[in-house]
N, C-alpha and C positions, 0 to 999 in steps of 0.2 A: 191529917191524912189527904185532905186538901191541897195544900201548898206544896205536897211531896210531892203528888199528883201535877199540880201545874208547872214545878220545876223541871220537870221530868221531858215535858211537853217542850219546855221553853228550849232546852238543850237540845233537844231534835230539830225543833224550828231554827236553831243557830247553824247547829248542822248543815241544814238542806239551803244555808243561804251560802256558808262558805264553800261547799260545791258548787253554785252555780256559779259564784265567784271565780272563780277557779277555771272553770268549763269553760266561762266568757273570755279570760285572757290568755285561756289554748286558743279559745276559736281565732281572737284579734290576731295572736300571732302566728297561727298561719294562714291570716287574711294576709298580710304584711308580707311574710315569704314566699307564699304566692305574686302579690305584685312585682316584688323585688326578683323572681325569678322570671315572672313576664315580660318586663323589662329589659333583663338582661338578653333572653330570646330574641325578642323585638329585636334589639340592638344589634347582635350579632347576625340575623336574619337579613338585615338591611345592609351591615356592612358585608358580609360575604354578596348579595345582589349586587352591591357598586363594583366589587370587585372583579368578577364572572363577567358582568357588562364590560368593564373595562379591558380585561382580559383577551374579551369576544372582539370588540374592537379595535383591538390592538393587532391581535391575530389575523379577523379580516384586512386590515392596511397591510401587516407586511406578506401576508397569502396575494391578496387582492390588487394590492397595489404595486405593481413589481413587472419585468419582463419578461416573456420564456423565449428562449432562443430555438427559433425553426432549425436555422443551417449556415453555416459559416464558410465562405470559402478566401482564397488568397485572389485579390481585383488587383486593377489596373496596377502596376507596375511603375510607368511613366506618367505624369501630368495626369493625376487622377481627377484633379478636379479641373480640368481644360482651361486654364488658363495660361497655358503657352509658354509655362516654365516646367522644363523638366525638373526628375525630381518627385516628391511626395506620392512615394506607393501609398496603396491603399488595401484594405479586407475589407471585404462585402459580407453586409452582415442583413438575414430574414429573422425577422420577429412581429410578435404580436402580443397584443397585452393580457396578463393573465385571467383567467376567470373569476370574474367577481371582480374586475376593475373595476373604477368608475375613468370618463374621458379622462385624457391631461392634457396637457400641451407641453409640445415639444422640450420648450426651454426645462421642464422639469425635471429633464431624462437629463441624467449627467455619467459619460461612460469614462475610464479609466484603462489604461493598457502600461503593465510594469514589466521589465525584462531586464534583462543584465547588460549594462553596459558596452559599446564596444571595446575599453579598456578591459573587462574584465573583473574590475576593482569596485562595482557596485552596483543598485540598481539605476535604470532611467524610468521614466514615464511620460509617457503622451495624455492628452487627455480635452474634452470636450463636450458638446451638447447636443441633442439630437434636430435642433433647430441651428442650421447653418446655411452655406451658402448654396444657392440656385444651379443648378445644374442643368443642361437641355437646350435643345432650340431655342435659339432665341433669350434666353436667359442669363443674366448678368453675370458671370462666376465670380467674382468678389465680393457678394454683396450678401447682406442677413436677408432675412423672410421678411424683414421691413422695408427692405428698396436702399437699407444705410451700409456703409463700409464695415466689414468685419474684419474688425482688427486682431483677431486671433482665430485662425482660420485652418485650424486642423481637423474641423468637423461639416462635412456636409451636409445638406438638407436632406430631412425624411424623402424616399418617394413610397408609388404606389410599389406593390410587388413586381409588376411588369416593367420597370424602371422610369416609367413616366412620373413629370413632375407633378406634384400633390397639389392641385390647385381646387380655391371652394365654386368657380363660376365654368370651368373647366370647359370653357366655349372655343377656346384654339384662337381670341383673337388678340392682337395687340402684337408688341415687338418683344414681349418677357416683363418681368418685374421692375415694377418702375416707374415704366414707359406706356402707361396706360394701355397696358396686357393684362396676363394671368391675376387674379388676388390668390396670394400663397394661401395652403390652410396648413395652419401650425397645429391643427388640433388630430390625438390620436384617438380615436374611436376603439370600443372593443368588439371584437371577433373580425375585426380586419388585420390582415398581413399586411405588411410591409417593409422596404429595404430602406437603408444605408450605408452610405461607404466612409470608413473612420481614417484617415488619414495618418499613418503610422510616422512621417514625418513630413516636415514642412519642406519648401520650397522657395526661393527667391523673391517671389510674393509674401508669404507669409511673413509680416513682421507687424508687430504690436504698435501701439501707440507714438513709443519712442524710439523706432525705429530698427529694434530689436527683433532678432529670431523668435519665433515663438516656443512651446518647451519643448523636449527634449526628443529623442527616436530609438524607435520599438521596431524598424523594418523587417520584414520573413525572411530570418533567418534558418536555413535548413537544418534540420534535428535540434534546433531548439524547440522550448515552451515556454511560452508568454503567458500571461495571466490576465482576462477582459473581465474589470469589472463593472457594472451599471447601475446606477444608485437613484432610486424615484424621490424624488424629494413628498417628503411625509409617510412615502412607501416603503418596499423593500427593497431587497440588492439583489445582482442575480451573478454570480462569480462562474466561470468557465476558463479551463486552460485551451490555449491556442496549441496545438501541436503541429511544427511545420515540417513533414513528411516531404513534401516538395512545396518547392515558391515558385512553381508555374501558375499563369494565371488561372483558375479554373478550378485550383485542387482544394478539395474540404478541407479545414484545419480544427473540426470538434467531432 
């Protein structure tokens, strides 16, 4: 009888051991599953955070790093750059940097105007940058902001909104750029309003280093629509339709 009693106790103890081992296996499995799940969740969260940061950065550049057009009108239609050669009509643009923009250099801003060519068979394009010829009293009309010759002169230099030359020192001294006078300011600042004349075709002085005339012709034409594109290097783009309901100087075109 004593033997049978001991055998029954041993069987009970063996059952307890089996239950304990099974519970431990389940517990370890749960820990492993939880660890794997946690790793996946953490990795996914980091990936989403990186994507959100990249999207935010791209959006800030696209929205902030661009040009806001305030108004445009038909500019001077003869000798826009003041170099004494007839031709080279222009349009005048008043603009500012978009909200959230950082200061940028004028040569980071590229513009193009697209139109139907004179033959009506295709598109023509004129282009330039916002850092070009200096105009104004005492300034050399055919020079860049650094005083060197400009070999692609379909762009004039950005000016203050009152039309005055945008200078660093602004002391009125000297005979102009490159002659010991004013120092050209090539930086565009947020919160400031600027003006620039965009030449829509070249004159006899506008030639490249090979002596050839620079790019095409998109002069104001009554009842035509041209497309202006302004691109900021590393930033956003601005598109505007130019509607010429009149080609008289001073008439609004946007």
